C-alpha positions in Angstrom: -8.6 -11.4 -39.9 -7.4 -14.8 -39.4 -4.9 -15.6 -36.4 -3.2 -18.5 -35.2 -1.3 -18.8 -31.7 1.8 -21.4 -31.4 3.8 -21.6 -27.9 7.4 -20.5 -27.9 9.9 -21.7 -25.3 10.7 -19.3 -22.5 7.2 -18.9 -21.6 6.3 -16.8 -25.1 3.8 -17.4 -27.5 3.8 -16.4 -31.2 0.7 -14.8 -33.1 0.1 -14.9 -36.6 -2.1 -12.7 -37.8 -3.4 -12.3 -41.5 -5.5 -9.0 -42.4 -6.8 -9.1 -45.7 -6.6 -6.4 -48.6 -10.4 -5.1 -47.8 -9.7 -5.6 -43.8 -6.8 -3.2 -44.4 -8.2 -1.1 -46.8 -10.6 0.5 -44.4 -7.7 1.2 -42.1 -5.9 3.1 -44.5 -8.9 4.9 -45.1 -9.3 5.6 -41.3 -5.3 6.8 -42.0 -5.9 9.2 -44.7 -8.8 10.9 -42.6 -6.3 10.9 -39.5 -3.5 12.5 -42.1 -6.4 15.2 -43.6 -7.0 16.5 -40.2 -3.1 17.2 -40.0 -2.2 18.5 -43.2 -3.6 21.8 -45.3 -4.6 21.1 -48.7 -5.7 24.3 -50.9 -9.4 24.1 -51.0 -10.5 22.1 -48.6 -10.8 22.5 -44.9 -9.1 20.9 -42.5 -10.3 17.3 -42.3 -12.3 17.2 -45.5 -9.9 16.3 -48.0 -10.6 13.3 -49.8 -8.7 10.1 -49.9 -8.2 10.1 -53.5 -6.7 14.1 -53.4 -4.6 12.9 -50.2 -3.2 10.1 -52.3 -2.4 12.0 -55.5 -1.0 14.7 -53.4 0.9 12.7 -50.9 1.3 9.7 -52.5 -0.3 6.6 -51.1 2.1 5.0 -49.4 1.9 7.7 -46.6 -1.5 6.1 -45.9 -0.3 3.0 -45.9 2.5 3.5 -43.6 0.1 5.8 -41.0 -2.7 2.8 -41.4 0.3 -0.2 -40.1 1.3 2.2 -37.3 -2.4 2.8 -36.4 -4.0 -0.5 -37.0 -1.7 -3.0 -35.9 -2.1 -2.7 -32.3 -5.7 -3.2 -32.7 -5.2 -6.2 -35.0 -3.2 -7.5 -32.1 -5.1 -6.9 -29.3 -8.1 -8.5 -31.5 -5.7 -11.6 -31.4 -4.7 -11.9 -27.9 -8.5 -11.6 -27.2 -9.6 -14.4 -30.0 -7.4 -16.9 -28.1 -7.6 -15.8 -24.6 -3.6 -15.2 -24.4 -2.7 -13.5 -20.9 0.3 -11.3 -22.3 2.6 -9.8 -19.7 5.2 -7.9 -21.9 5.8 -5.4 -24.7 5.4 -7.6 -28.0 8.0 -7.8 -30.4 6.0 -7.7 -33.8 7.8 -8.7 -37.2 5.7 -7.7 -40.0 6.1 -10.4 -43.0 4.1 -9.2 -45.9 2.0 -6.2 -46.8 4.2 -3.3 -46.3 4.0 -1.7 -49.9 1.1 -3.9 -51.1 -1.4 -6.7 -51.0 -2.8 -8.6 -47.4 -0.9 -7.7 -44.4 0.6 -10.4 -42.2 2.8 -10.4 -38.9 3.7 -12.4 -36.0 3.5 -11.0 -32.4 6.0 -13.0 -29.7 5.0 -11.9 -26.3 5.6 -13.3 -23.0 2.6 -14.9 -21.1 1.7 -15.5 -17.5 3.0 -18.6 -16.6 0.7 -21.2 -14.9 2.5 -22.6 -11.4 2.2 -25.2 -8.9 1.1 -25.1 -5.3 1.4 -28.2 -3.5 0.3 -28.1 -0.2 -2.1 -25.3 -0.3 -4.8 -26.6 1.2 -2.7 -27.1 4.2 -1.3 -23.9 5.2 -0.1 -22.8 8.6 -0.2 -19.2 9.4 0.8 -17.3 12.6 -0.8 -14.2 13.6 -0.9 -11.8 16.9 -3.8 -13.6 19.1 -6.7 -10.5 19.2 -6.8 -9.8 22.8 -7.1 -6.8 25.3 -5.3 -6.9 28.6 -5.8 -5.3 31.8 -2.7 -3.5 31.1 -3.8 -2.3 27.9 -7.1 -1.0 29.4 -5.2 0.5 32.3 -2.8 2.5 29.8 -5.5 4.3 27.8 -7.0 5.1 31.3 -4.0 6.7 32.4 -3.4 8.5 29.0 -7.3 10.1 29.5 -5.9 11.0 33.7 -2.9 12.8 32.2 -5.2 15.4 30.6 -6.2 16.5 34.2 -2.9 15.7 36.0 -0.9 18.3 37.7 2.1 18.5 39.3 3.8 18.4 42.8 7.4 19.1 44.0 9.0 16.0 45.6 12.5 15.5 47.9 13.6 12.5 46.1 15.6 11.3 42.8 13.8 12.0 39.4 12.7 9.5 37.7 10.7 8.5 34.1 7.5 10.7 33.7 8.9 13.7 36.3 8.8 17.0 35.3 12.8 18.3 36.3 13.3 22.1 36.1 16.7 22.5 34.5 19.1 25.2 33.5 20.6 23.3 30.8 23.6 24.3 28.3 24.9 22.5 25.5 28.0 23.7 23.8 30.2 22.8 20.8 33.7 23.3 20.7 32.8 26.2 23.7 29.7 27.8 21.8 26.3 27.8 23.2 23.8 26.1 20.8 20.6 27.6 19.8 17.9 25.3 20.9 20.0 23.3 23.2 20.5 26.4 26.0 17.5 27.2 28.5 16.7 28.2 32.1 13.9 27.0 34.0 13.1 24.6 31.2 10.5 22.2 32.5 11.7 19.0 31.3 9.7 15.6 31.0 12.3 13.0 31.9 11.8 10.0 29.7 10.9 12.2 26.9 14.2 11.9 24.5 13.2 15.4 23.6 16.7 16.4 23.5 19.6 13.7 23.6 19.6 10.4 25.0 22.1 11.1 27.5 20.3 13.9 28.9 17.9 11.7 30.1 20.4 9.1 31.5 22.1 11.9 33.8 18.8 13.2 34.7 17.5 9.6 36.0 18.1 9.4 39.8 19.5 13.0 40.1 17.8 15.4 42.9 17.5 19.2 43.2 20.5 21.1 43.5 22.9 18.6 41.3 25.3 19.9 38.5 25.7 17.5 35.9 28.3 17.7 33.5 28.6 15.4 30.6 29.4 14.7 27.0 26.6 13.4 24.1 26.8 12.7 20.8 25.1 15.3 18.3 21.6 14.8 17.2 22.7 15.4 13.5 24.2 12.2 12.3 26.8 13.8 10.2 28.3 15.8 13.0 31.1 14.1 14.2 32.2 16.4 17.1 30.5 15.8 20.5 28.3 18.4 22.1 29.4 19.4 25.8 26.4 19.6 28.5 26.0 21.3 31.7 22.7 21.1 33.8 21.4 22.1 36.6 18.8 20.9 38.1 16.3 23.1 40.1 13.2 21.2 40.7 11.7 17.8 40.6 8.1 17.4 40.2 6.2 14.2 40.2 2.4 14.0 37.9 -0.3 13.7 40.2 -3.3 12.0 38.2 -6.9 12.7 39.5 -7.9 9.1 40.9 -9.8 6.7 38.4 -13.2 6.4 40.2 -16.7 6.5 39.1 -16.6 10.8 39.7 -13.8 11.1 37.2 -15.2 8.5 34.7 -18.7 10.9 34.7 -17.1 13.6 34.4 -14.7 13.1 31.6 -16.6 10.4 29.2 -19.7 9.5 28.1 -20.0 6.8 31.2 -21.8 6.9 34.5 -19.0 4.5 36.2 -15.4 3.5 35.9 -16.5 0.1 35.4 -18.5 1.1 32.3 -15.8 3.5 30.6 -13.4 0.3 30.9 -15.8 -2.1 29.6 -16.3 0.5 26.3 -12.2 0.6 26.1 -11.9 -3.3 26.2 -14.7 -3.5 23.7 -13.1 -0.8 21.2 -9.7 -2.2 21.9 -10.6 -5.6 21.1 -12.8 -4.6 17.8 -9.3 -2.5 16.9 -7.1 -5.9 17.4 -9.7 -8.6 15.9 -9.8 -5.9 12.6 -5.8 -6.0 12.4 -5.7 -9.6 13.1 -8.2 -10.1 10.2 -5.9 -8.1 7.9 -2.7 -10.2 9.4 -4.2 -13.3 8.1 -5.2 -12.2 4.8 -1.3 -10.9 4.4 0.0 -14.2 6.4 -2.0 -16.5 4.3 -0.8 -14.8 1.1 2.8 -15.0 1.9 2.5 -18.3 2.8 1.0 -19.3 -0.3 4.0 -17.2 -2.2 6.2 -19.3 -0.4 4.8 -22.6 -2.3 5.7 -21.3 -5.6 9.3 -22.6 -6.8 9.4 -21.0 -10.1 10.9 -17.7 -10.3 8.5 -14.9 -10.7 8.7 -13.6 -14.2 10.8 -10.3 -14.4 8.0 -8.3 -16.7 5.3 -8.7 -13.9 7.9 -7.9 -11.3 8.8 -4.7 -13.5 5.2 -3.9 -13.4 4.4 -4.5 -9.9 7.2 -2.4 -9.3 6.2 0.7 -11.0 2.6 0.5 -9.7 3.9 0.6 -6.0 6.6 3.4 -6.6 3.7 5.1 -8.4 0.8 4.6 -5.4 3.6 5.7 -3.0 4.5 8.7 -4.7 0.8 9.5 -5.1 0.5 9.2 -1.4 3.5 11.1 -0.5 1.8 14.2 -2.9 -0.9 13.8 -1.1 0.8 14.8 2.0 2.8 17.4 0.2 5.8 15.2 0.8 8.5 14.4 -2.3 10.1 10.8 -2.7 13.2 12.4 -1.9 11.9 13.9 1.5 10.3 10.7 2.5 13.3 8.8 1.8 15.6 11.3 3.8 13.3 11.0 6.3 13.0 7.4 6.6 16.8 7.3 6.8 16.6 5.0 3.4 19.0 4.5 0.5 17.9 4.7 -3.2 19.4 1.1 -3.3 18.1 0.0 -0.1 14.2 1.5 -1.7 14.8 -0.5 -4.8 15.5 -3.8 -2.9 12.9 -3.8 -0.6 10.5 -2.7 -3.5 11.7 -5.5 -5.7 11.7 -7.7 -2.7 7.8 -6.8 -2.0 6.9 -7.2 -5.7 8.3 -10.4 -6.1 6.1 -12.0 -3.3 3.3 -10.1 -4.8 3.6 -11.7 -8.3 3.7 -15.3 -6.7 0.8 -14.2 -4.6 -1.4 -13.5 -7.7 0.6 -16.6 -9.9 -0.6 -18.8 -7.0 -4.1 -17.5 -6.3 -4.7 -18.7 -10.0 -3.7 -21.9 -9.5 -5.6 -22.6 -6.6 -8.6 -20.9 -8.4 -8.1 -23.4 -11.4 -7.4 -26.5 -8.9 -10.8 -25.9 -7.1 -12.7 -24.7 -9.6 -13.4 -21.5 -8.8 -14.8 -18.9 -11.2 -16.4 -15.3 -11.4 -19.8 -15.7 -12.1 -21.9 -13.0 -13.8 -23.7 -12.3 -10.1 -20.2 -11.8 -8.9 -19.1 -9.7 -11.4 -22.4 -7.8 -11.3 -21.9 -7.2 -7.3 -18.4 -5.8 -8.3 -19.4 -3.6 -10.5 -21.9 -2.5 -8.3 -19.4 -1.8 -5.6 -17.1 -0.1 -7.9 -20.2 2.2 -9.3 -21.1 3.2 -5.5 -17.3 4.0 -4.7 -17.3 6.3 -8.0 -20.9 7.7 -7.3 -21.4 6.5 -10.8 -24.5 4.2 -12.7 -23.2 0.4 -12.8 -24.4 1.0 -16.5 -21.6 3.5 -17.1 -19.3 1.4 -15.2 -19.6 -1.6 -17.4 -19.3 0.6 -20.4 -16.1 1.9 -19.3 -14.8 -1.5 -18.6 -16.0 -3.0 -21.5 -14.3 0.1 -23.3 -11.0 -0.4 -22.1 -11.3 -4.0 -22.2 -11.1 -4.4 -18.3 -14.0 -6.6 -17.4 -11.4 -9.9 -18.2 -9.4 -7.9 -15.2 -12.1 -7.5 -12.9 -13.2 -11.1 -13.7 -9.7 -12.2 -12.7 -9.3 -10.2 -9.7 -12.9 -11.6 -8.2 -11.7 -15.0 -9.0 -8.6 -14.4 -7.1 -10.2 -12.6 -4.2 -12.5 -15.8 -4.2 -9.8 -18.1 -4.1 -8.4 -16.3 -1.2 -11.5 -16.1 0.7 -11.8 -20.1 0.3 -7.5 -20.6 1.7 -8.6 -18.6 4.6 -12.2 -20.8 5.5 -8.9 -23.9 5.4 -6.1 -22.3 6.9 -4.7 -23.6 10.1 -4.5 -20.2 12.4 -2.2 -20.1 15.4 -0.5 -17.5 17.8 3.2 -17.0 18.4 3.2 -19.5 20.9 1.6 -22.3 18.5 -1.6 -22.5 20.0 -4.7 -22.4 17.8 -6.9 -19.5 17.3 -10.4 -20.0 16.6 -12.2 -18.2 13.4 -15.0 -16.9 16.0 -12.6 -14.8 18.0 -11.1 -12.5 15.0 -15.0 -12.0 14.3 -15.5 -8.1 15.3 -16.8 -7.5 18.3 -20.0 -5.1 18.2 -20.1 -2.2 21.0 -23.4 -1.8 22.3 -21.8 2.1 22.7 -20.6 2.6 19.3 -21.7 6.2 19.2 -20.2 7.1 22.6 -16.7 8.8 22.4 -14.5 9.4 25.7 -12.0 12.1 25.9 -8.6 11.1 25.1 -9.2 9.3 22.0 -11.6 8.5 19.3 -12.7 5.3 20.5 -9.7 3.4 19.4 -7.2 1.7 21.1 -4.4 4.2 21.1 -1.9 1.9 22.3 1.7 2.7 20.9 2.1 -0.8 19.9 -0.5 -1.2 17.8 -0.1 -0.8 13.6 -2.4 -1.6 11.1 -1.3 -4.4 9.0 -1.0 -3.6 5.5 
């Protein structure tokens, strides 16, 4: 097989392939073998009819047509590999000779991955949250643990957040009481917003004996009519929590003193924040790098990335028993908004990919054989397979080049992470040592009320 490649405009190349008669004849033989399994020839079992018999009965052209359908993709793939062409879209194939007889020649025009410029990549400056734990964070975790043993006591004062207010509540719509909005002797935690925001607003400052009447928006956003509430405040009860002392700590944790418990919470919370800061640093560095790419991302790559992300989301939702339609409804996102957000994320991801390849080229960063072996070993461990089997599967699927590329990009990102300037929200420098996860001597100890992680509601893991 002879192949040539020539560049075209629009970030495309043309592969010209010529397959001589002898080589293509092997493909025709394979094609007739396939046909023999699909047709019934008297006197022969399925798959056993010789080529000459099939040619006499069906005509020689049917085998040639089947061979063109089956073999051209393989010839095209061989040409890609021979010239190291990084195709990113489906090719346009034009058979120029050999449809009826003789050598087969064809041209394949395909878009390739562009090479981009990322001037200034060695001077990136990224902003992340400083990984630190304040006394207020520790206090909040201690309070959540104390709430488990909390009690309530009647108080003669105005209600405030976190009080348990005992009420008779009636919610009506056009004069009719509504299920779920009507109850007697209902203990309501003020500030929980479990009914409507207006209920909490009205109860703040109320005292036992007060009667409150007010209108409120319906929880259903499609319902334009307003609800009418009548609330009788019967009791205001204050939460009473045990003292956070050594006795309480020893009874409700693995520690003998409140200071030891606080130190453990601080260490664990810091480890969570450091892990989140590392993830945020990687994400922010990628995003900053993508902004250096001035070229437009190829639509073919964007479409592929969007499809990959949509499929990944669908699989994760399926594992939770949620359909994409339900997820959109729950998140209050329209199809158009979701598609727009998906495309924006895909554009950034594609630019990050192109930019990391450019950095790897500029800094001569390569995936060595040892790097590849380490990667295959990691894949094998995750899959519970032997390395040799994993390598064979990648080789069979022609995916080793993609694995090398992924490793190379990861090394390029690591190269950047060692050099990027890191600052906090105020522009103050953050030392890399501050991002190293702090080991805790009490890793095996777990206090009631949590799994050892900081459960501050403001914490979210970077994607």
